N, C-alpha and C positions, 0 to 999 in steps of 0.2 A: 894308569893312562892307554888307552886301547887307541891305536892306530885309526884312521880313517880311511884306507885305502880309496880310488875311485875304479869302480869294477863297473862294466857293459850289463853285464848279464843282472849282477847285483841291485843298477837300480833300475835295471828291467823290472825285477821281480821284487821291488818297493815298489814301481810303479803299478804295477799290477795288481799289488797288496791292495794300493790305498782306493785305485780306480774298483774293484771288488766292494769295497767298502763303501765307497760313495756309489755304488748303486742300488746296495741294500739302502741305505739311508733315505735315497731317493724314492723307492720305491715303498717306504714306512709313510714315507710324508703325503705319497700319492692315494694308497690306500686310506688313511686316515683321512684323505680329504674327502675321497668315495663317499666313505662312513656319513660322512659329516651330512652329506648332500643325502644321502638314502635317505636319513634320519627326519630330517626338515627339521633339524636344530633350529632357535629363533635367536635373531643377531646376537643379542648379548646374552644367549645361556650360554649356558657351560656346553653343550654338543655333548652327543656318544662318543666318546676314547676308543670304546672296541674294536677290536680288528672287525674286519667284513665276515660273511657268515655265506654257506652253504656253496653254488658253484665259484658265484666273485672270491670265495675267501680260498675255493683251492687252489682257483690261479695266482691270488698276490703267494700264497703258501709255495706255489711249483714255484714261481720268481726265484723266491729265495733260497731251494733249496739246487736249481739248476745252477745260480752265480756262484753259491758256495762251493757247488760240485767242481764247476770252469777256476776258480776262483783255486780250489785246492792243485787241482790239475797244472794250471798254470806255475803255480810255485813249487811242485814239484821239475817239473822241468827246467826251469830257469834254477832250480838250487844245483841243478845235473850241469847245466852249460856254465855253472859260476864256475868249476872247478876247471873247465877246457880252455877257459879264455884269462888270460894274465892280467895283470893288475897295470894299472899306469898312473902318472903322476896326475892329480886332480886339475881341472882349470878354472882358473877364477872366474869363470861364466856359471859352470856346473856349482861351483861350490855359496856362487850366489843363492841361486836358483834356489838350492837344498839348505838355506839358511835360512831362506822365505820362508820354505815349504814348513819347515820345523817350527819358524815362528808362529804360523798359523793353525800348523795342525799335529803340531812335535809331541801333546801331550799322546794324543790319540798315535801315533808310530811309534813311541816306547810301549808303550801298553801292547800293541801288536804284535810289540818284537820287530817293526820292519824297519830291513837294512837304513832304508834312507834315516833314520832318528839318529842323531848328533850325540856322539859323549861326549861329555865333558872332557878337558885336556890341557895342557900348557902346550903354546905353540911359539913358534921363529919364523918368519920367511915361510910363513905358510905349512911347514912341518912340525909334526909333532915330535914335544921333548918328551922322550925316555928318561929313566932314573942316570944312564949313564949323561946325557946331554944336558939334563939340569946339573949336574954337577959342574960338569966342564964352563958351562952359561956361565958357572957363581963365582969359580977360579976365574975365569977371566974378567970377572968384575970389578970396580972395586970398593964390593961393598952395598953397593945403592941400587937397589932392581926397583925398576918401576914397571908395576903390572896394569894391564891395558882390558878394560871390561866392557866391551860392546855392550850397542841394547839389542831391541826385540828387530826379530827380522833380519839381523846384519850376523858378520863374521871377523873372523881376526884382520883379515887380509881391508876391510872397509876401513882401517883406519887411515889408507891413505887416500884421500880425495881432493880433487882437483889439482893433479900435481904435489900434493903438499903431507905432509906425514908430521903430526906431532912427535913421535916418537923419534922418528930419525934424525929430527932435528933438536932432542932433548938431549939424545947419544953424543951430537955435536957439541952442540956447545956447555952440558953439564958433563960430559963422560959417563950418566948417565946407561945402565942396561934393563931396553928393556924386554918384557917376557908380555905375553897377549894369552887371553882366557878366551879359550875357544866352547860352545857349549848350546845344549839345546833351549831356547830360550821360551818354546811353548809350555816347558814344564811349569808348574806351582815355583812362584819368587823363592819360597822357602826352602823348597828343594834343590832349587838351586846354592842356594845359600849355603846350607849343610853340605853340598858337593864342594864347592868354592874354599870353605874353610877347614875340612879335609885334606883338601889338596894341597894349601899353604903351609898346613903342619908338616905334611912330607916333604914339603919343599925346604921348611925352615932346619926339620931334619938330616936334609943331607948333605946343610954345607959345612964344611971344615972355619970358616972366619966368622966374623961378625957382621951380620945384613943389617940394612937397613931397607923396608917396604914405602914404595905409595904407592899407592892405588888413582890411577885416574881413570875414573867410570863417566860412560856417555848415556842416560836417556834409563832404561831398564837395569843396567851394572849399573848404575849407583844404588836401584833397591836390592841387587843380587850382593854388592857388598855390605851394603848396611846390614841384610840378614847373615853372612856368614861372620861379620860380628857378632852381631846376637850370638849367634850359636858358637861361637867361640869360647864366649864368657862363661854359657852354660854349660862347654865339653871341657870348660880348665884347658884351650891347646896356648900352646906359648906364641905362634906367630904373633899375635895381636900384641903382644911387648914388642915387636921388632918393626910394627907399622906406626909409620911418624908420621904420614898425611894424608888426606882421601879428600881429591876433588872431585869435584860433582859436575858434569856438563851436564844441562837439561835435562837434570830428575827431575820424575814424576813424585815426589813426594809425597803428595798429596792428592796425587792420585792424577790422569791424565784424560783431558776434554771428551778425546774421541771415544773412548769406550764408556763414559759414561751418557753420552747419547747413545750409544747401539745399544746399548741396555736397556733405555727409551725406547727405543723403536723395536726392542723384543717386547716389552711389556703392554704396548699397543696395537702390534699387532695377535696378542695373544689377547684380547679383548673380544675378537670373533669366532665364533668357529668355525668362521670361512679364511681366516687371513691363520688361522691359528696352528696349522700342518704345518704353511710356511717360514712360522717363526721357529721353527727347529732349523731353517736355514740358515739363521744368525748366531745358531748357538754352535756353529762348528767353530768358533773360533777357541782359541785354545786357552785353557788354564793361565798360564803366563798374562793374556792378552787381560783377561778380568779382574786378574788380581791388581792390575796398572791402575782399576777404576776408582781404587780408594788409596794404591801407595799398599797395598798387604806384606809383612815382611815375615810371617808366622805359621806354623803349622792351624795354629789356633784360629786363626784368621781364615779359614776356608774348609777345615773340616767340620762333617757331622751337617753342612751348610748345601744349601743350590746355591753354586754360586750366578745363576742368573734373576736371582732372586732381589728384588727392588727393597731391599734390610734397611738401607745406608749405610755408614760409616760405622763398622761394630769392630774396628781392625783393633789391635793390641800395640800401644804406646809403644815405640820400643825407644831410645835417648840415641844419642851418638855416642859412640866409644870415649869416654873420657880421658884416656891417653892420649889420645890420636888430635892431629888438629886438622880439622874438615872446612873445606872453600866449597862454598856454590856459586855457579856459573849458570845464570838464565839468560834469552834471549827472547827477545818479543821484535815483531813484525812492523811495528810502529816504529816512525823516526822519532817521537816526541811522547811522552806519558800521558797516558791517557786511559782511562778506566776502562772502555771497551779493546783498547788496544793491548794492557799489560793483566789486565784481569779476567777476559773473555779469550781472547783467539792468542795471544803470549806470542812463542814461535811454532803457531801453528798446530801443534799437541801438546806443547803444558803452558802452564800459565805460570808467570814472573812470580807470584805468591811459593807457587806450588813448588818451582824449582827452588827455590833461595828457603824452603824449608820451613814458611812464616803461616801459622795457622790463628783463627782466633779462640780455639782452646790448648790453656797453657801446656796440658798436658801430652798433645802432638805439635806444637812449635818444636822446631831444632834449636832453635836460638844459636844461631849461627852470627857471632859479631858484624857489623857494616863492616870493616875492616875488612873482611873474609868473604865480602859479596861483591860480584862484578855482574853488572848486565848490559849486553849489548844487547844494541836498536840497530833495525832497519837489516836484523838477520834471522834468519827461519831455523826450525831443528838442526839440521845436519851440516847449517855451516857452523855450527861449533865445531863440529870436525877441520875442519879448514882455512876459518878465518883467520886473519896473521892476529889481531887484537887479542883472539883467544890467548893463540899460542904466547904471544906476549906475557898475558896475564899468568898462564899456567907457570910460565918456567921464573917468574918473578917471584911465586908463592912458594915454589919449589925449592928454590937459591935461597930463600928468605931462614 
């Protein structure tokens, strides 16, 4: 579990690297459009995707060379500056911005070893929990640990919303000890799931007393938690036997509406050779986001495939863990039951059926009993973090 300090020069270095990558990407888009125009491709033809040649091609190659040279020099200077500027505690505003950036570009940041990439860790009060801190936290607990798993583009501090914190109230009302997961939401869900499983296994091995684990997961966090359970079973991890309950809050078990829409926009833009270069801008979104199109949980769901291809739902069915009791909370902006409100809009990001794990195919439906489902009406996706009725439901389920 690595510490994630806030360092001015490190931030500048990360932003600088990202800026260089963006310039190179946009240069590719412009060059591709330029070549398409020169080749007079038909409106619905495939178009010539090769790079420009001659003087024009030399210009674009020089842009690439200079940009990469400037980027390397900037990286070198900021790396030296990093050793001269002291660290300071990260501010909530900075962490919110970094979490959002990781949600959109986190896979790219990690692949480029960008210092802005988030490393998965357990935290409390916004601080990383190292080995000794985890042991101390467990010893001071009553053996009941609640693991909070945040959603896309978010961080552990954002469980507090509108002066309300589910975990703080659970600690007060039930004496439970909260531990927060902090992770790069731009990575593939299966990658985060495996890392989460490894962290939980290490946590259990540090405990000198019997412990019970409870997971409360919002949005993507529910998919990461399910993936962790799946890989724990494959790896024979012991922590799964300590997991008593999982409560899903607005988890897109069968995909999120906006990601499906985003993929169709990519396809439509790719029809014409004149708009196709700009479709690349739509492909900036991270692997974590595209995994949410259908709710991918395993490596098999994405390895060897074009994640922007409209190939339909081909994910591997993953059942809920048999020894764990699972609950699902869905939200809808509609005040009353309606097909448009529940099945199309839902909470603005996730439909009701997706949040409840309901699917027309038996292999994909999660079969969560009605008694373990709850639908919040006249509320949106983010209201699940702060609505009083949601908290009452969570408290009742954990205490039952």
